C-alpha positions in Angstrom: -7.2 72.0 119.0 -9.0 72.6 115.6 -6.0 74.2 113.9 -4.2 72.0 111.4 -1.1 70.1 112.5 1.8 70.2 110.0 3.9 67.1 109.8 7.2 67.8 108.1 8.5 64.5 106.7 5.8 62.0 105.8 8.0 58.9 105.8 7.8 55.9 108.2 7.3 57.8 111.5 5.5 61.0 110.3 3.4 59.2 107.7 2.2 56.6 110.1 1.2 59.2 112.7 -0.4 61.4 110.1 -2.5 58.6 108.7 -3.8 57.6 112.1 -4.5 61.2 113.1 -6.3 61.9 109.8 -8.4 58.7 110.3 -9.3 60.0 113.8 -10.6 63.3 112.2 -7.6 65.5 113.1 -6.8 68.1 110.4 -3.3 67.1 109.3 -1.1 68.5 106.5 1.9 66.7 105.3 5.1 68.1 103.8 7.6 65.8 102.0 10.3 66.1 99.4 9.4 63.0 97.3 7.0 64.2 94.6 5.6 60.8 93.9 4.8 60.2 97.6 3.2 63.6 98.0 1.0 63.0 94.9 -0.2 59.6 96.1 -0.9 60.9 99.6 -3.1 63.7 98.4 -4.8 62.0 95.5 -5.2 58.3 96.2 -4.4 58.2 99.9 -1.5 57.2 102.2 -1.8 53.4 102.8 -0.9 51.8 106.1 0.0 48.1 105.7 1.0 45.3 108.1 -0.3 43.5 111.2 -1.2 46.5 113.2 -3.7 48.0 110.8 -4.5 48.3 107.1 -6.3 51.3 105.7 -5.7 54.3 103.4 -6.4 58.0 104.1 -6.3 60.9 101.6 -4.3 63.6 103.4 -3.4 67.1 102.2 0.2 66.9 101.2 2.6 69.3 99.5 6.3 69.8 98.6 8.1 72.4 100.7 7.9 75.0 97.9 4.1 74.6 97.7 3.4 75.2 101.4 1.4 78.3 102.4 0.3 79.8 105.7 1.6 79.4 109.3 1.1 76.6 111.8 1.2 76.6 115.6 2.1 72.9 115.8 4.7 71.3 113.6 5.8 67.7 114.0 9.3 67.2 112.6 9.9 63.7 111.3 12.8 63.9 109.0 16.1 61.9 109.3 18.4 63.4 111.9 21.0 64.6 109.4 18.3 66.7 107.6 17.2 68.5 110.8 19.1 71.7 110.4 18.0 72.2 106.7 14.4 71.3 107.5 14.2 73.7 110.5 15.6 76.5 108.4 13.0 76.0 105.7 10.0 75.5 108.1 10.8 78.3 110.5 8.8 81.0 108.4 5.8 78.7 108.5 5.8 78.6 112.3 3.6 81.0 114.2 5.2 83.4 116.8 3.9 81.2 119.6 4.2 77.9 117.7 6.5 75.0 118.5 8.2 72.0 116.9 7.8 68.5 118.3 10.7 66.3 117.2 9.5 62.8 116.2 13.0 61.7 115.5 15.8 59.5 116.8 18.7 61.1 118.5 19.1 64.4 120.4 17.7 66.6 117.7 15.9 68.7 120.3 19.3 70.3 121.0 19.8 71.4 117.4 16.1 72.5 117.0 16.2 74.6 120.2 19.4 76.3 119.2 17.7 77.6 116.1 14.2 78.2 117.3 14.6 78.6 121.1 13.9 76.1 123.9 10.4 77.5 124.4 9.5 76.6 120.8 10.8 73.0 121.0 9.1 69.9 122.4 10.6 66.5 122.8 9.1 63.1 121.9 10.3 59.5 122.1 8.9 56.8 119.8 9.8 53.1 119.4 7.0 51.8 117.1 8.2 49.9 114.1 7.5 51.3 110.6 9.1 51.3 107.2 8.5 53.5 104.1 7.9 51.0 101.3 7.3 53.3 98.5 5.1 56.3 97.4 2.0 56.2 99.4 2.8 52.9 101.2 4.1 52.5 104.8 4.5 49.2 106.8 3.4 49.6 110.4 5.1 46.5 111.8 4.5 46.8 115.6 3.3 49.1 118.3 5.9 50.5 120.7 6.5 53.2 123.3 5.4 56.7 122.5 6.4 59.4 125.0 6.1 63.2 125.0 7.6 65.9 127.2 9.0 69.4 127.4 12.8 69.6 127.2 12.9 71.8 130.3 11.0 69.2 132.4 7.8 71.2 132.8 4.3 70.3 131.8 2.2 72.9 130.1 -1.2 73.1 128.5 0.3 72.4 125.1 2.1 69.4 126.4 -1.1 67.9 127.7 -2.8 68.6 124.4 -0.1 66.9 122.4 -0.2 64.0 124.8 -3.9 63.6 124.2 -3.4 63.7 120.4 -0.7 61.1 120.6 -3.0 58.9 122.6 -5.3 58.8 119.5 -2.4 57.0 117.8 -1.0 55.0 120.8 -3.4 54.6 123.7 -0.6 53.7 126.0 1.4 56.9 125.3 3.2 58.5 128.2 3.4 62.1 129.4 6.8 62.6 131.1 8.9 65.3 132.8 12.0 63.3 132.0 12.1 63.2 128.2 15.9 63.3 128.2 15.9 60.0 130.1 13.9 58.3 127.4 16.0 59.9 124.6 19.3 58.8 126.1 17.8 55.3 126.7 16.9 55.2 123.1 20.5 56.2 122.2 21.8 53.2 123.9 19.4 50.9 122.1 20.0 52.9 118.9 23.8 52.2 119.1 23.0 48.5 119.3 20.7 48.8 116.3 23.4 50.4 114.3 25.7 47.6 115.2 23.1 45.0 114.2 23.0 46.7 110.8 26.6 45.8 110.2 25.4 42.3 109.2 22.5 40.9 107.3 20.8 39.1 110.3 17.5 40.3 111.8 17.5 42.4 114.9 16.1 39.5 117.0 18.8 37.1 115.7 21.5 39.6 116.6 20.3 39.9 120.1 19.7 36.2 120.5 23.3 35.2 119.7 25.3 35.0 123.0 28.6 35.4 121.1 27.5 39.0 120.2 26.7 40.0 123.8 30.1 41.9 124.3 29.1 44.4 121.7 25.7 45.2 123.4 27.4 45.4 126.8 30.2 47.8 125.6 28.0 50.1 123.4 25.3 50.4 126.1 27.9 51.0 128.7 29.6 53.8 126.8 26.3 55.6 126.1 25.2 55.3 129.7 28.5 56.6 131.0 28.0 59.8 129.0 24.4 60.1 130.1 25.4 59.7 133.8 28.0 62.4 133.4 25.3 64.7 132.0 23.1 64.0 135.0 20.5 62.1 133.0 18.4 59.4 134.6 17.7 56.8 131.9 14.2 55.3 131.5 13.4 51.9 130.2 10.9 51.0 127.5 9.6 47.9 125.6 11.7 45.5 127.6 14.9 47.5 127.3 16.5 48.6 130.6 19.2 51.1 129.8 20.3 51.4 133.5 21.4 47.7 133.4 24.2 48.8 131.0 25.8 51.2 133.4 29.3 49.9 134.0 28.3 49.4 137.7 25.6 46.9 136.8 26.0 43.2 136.4 26.0 41.0 133.3 23.0 39.2 134.8 20.9 42.4 134.4 22.3 43.1 131.0 21.7 39.6 129.7 18.1 39.8 130.8 17.6 43.1 129.0 19.2 41.7 125.8 16.9 38.6 126.0 13.9 40.9 126.4 15.0 42.9 123.3 15.3 39.7 121.3 11.8 38.7 122.4 10.3 42.1 121.6 11.8 42.1 118.2 10.6 38.6 117.4 7.0 39.8 117.7 7.1 42.4 114.9 6.7 42.4 111.1 9.6 44.8 111.0 12.5 42.4 111.2 15.3 44.8 110.4 16.0 48.4 111.5 15.6 51.5 109.4 19.4 51.8 109.5 19.7 48.4 107.9 17.2 49.4 105.2 19.2 52.6 104.5 22.3 50.5 103.9 20.9 47.4 102.3 17.8 48.5 100.4 17.8 52.3 99.9 21.6 52.6 99.5 21.8 55.9 101.2 23.5 57.6 104.1 22.4 56.8 107.6 22.0 59.0 110.7 25.1 57.6 112.3 26.9 60.9 112.8 23.9 62.7 114.2 22.7 59.8 116.4 25.9 58.0 117.4 28.8 60.2 116.5 27.3 63.0 118.6 27.7 60.7 121.7 31.4 60.5 121.1 31.6 64.3 120.8 29.7 64.8 124.0 31.9 62.2 125.7 35.1 63.9 124.6 33.9 67.1 126.2 33.9 65.4 129.6 36.9 63.2 129.1 35.2 59.9 128.5 36.6 57.5 126.0 34.2 55.7 123.6 36.3 53.2 121.6 33.3 51.0 120.6 31.2 54.0 119.5 34.1 55.4 117.5 34.7 52.1 115.7 31.0 51.6 115.0 30.8 55.0 113.3 33.9 54.2 111.2 32.4 50.8 110.2 29.0 52.3 109.2 30.8 54.9 107.1 32.8 52.1 105.4 29.6 50.4 104.4 28.0 53.6 103.2 31.0 54.4 101.0 31.5 50.9 99.6 34.7 49.9 101.4 32.9 47.1 103.4 29.8 45.0 103.0 27.1 44.2 105.6 28.4 40.9 106.9 29.4 39.0 109.9 33.0 39.9 109.1 32.2 43.6 109.5 30.4 42.9 112.8 33.5 40.9 113.9 35.6 44.1 113.5 33.5 45.7 116.2 33.2 42.6 118.3 37.0 42.4 118.5 37.4 45.6 120.4 34.4 44.9 122.7 35.6 41.5 124.0 
């Protein structure tokens, strides 16, 4: 447990976890591609801001080209569309018996395991709210579910060790044998968050508007249909019940889950999703293809149609490429096919 942990990607997720681990006395090394961020982290300290905690920790941090040595434990916390490139670069720095734990949104464990092997890949699910504000600054807006598990459903010594480490960050962390159930549940929620980013309203305001309910019902239903076809048992978290969005469920169940999501998101300093920030603030590509587009691809393999997901991906690309703006009019384009 004394060997250093390498966190590859020191943004909102990786940076927050790294700062808390460092404060707890864990030997953490950060890798990031933003020179100014790396310099502040290693010289002045990575500052966590917001209602959950406020502190700064000086943490060893390097650019990828500066990294030396090998590591048994690597936490990957880059955006989903950077997964393949990051794994290719970090692979030489992974020990022969080392593993990568994905702290990402989506099904990146599939891509990681295809490159490194299933035995060198561990899954994690996180739902805490954080935003990268600038070099050396991260907003920790709210606590949320943190879950870890092996992608083959087993529990090993290393799984228990990572679970205990994650508990230093989130005392209510969960060790599971069904990590895919959590990941697919997050995909359903994630599809809704992408839809909420089509307009300028907060996450809570989107979920609280009854006129927008057909979008949440349809997107959640499409994701759950694909999960069911793949034999996945979805698991709920932080008020979200993915099973209620199975097409066999009732609107009463779905409405309760959406109301719970609105309530959960009212109680955080992080009012908008990272997707919204990518589009509105950072003006960069989102993870829509790797998080949401992949669902449509998996659905096509088993003959399931996903018209809402397909349209959502198109609309996000329209905003990314300047053909549309984030507006209620853009959201209405999705709502029209979900009614």
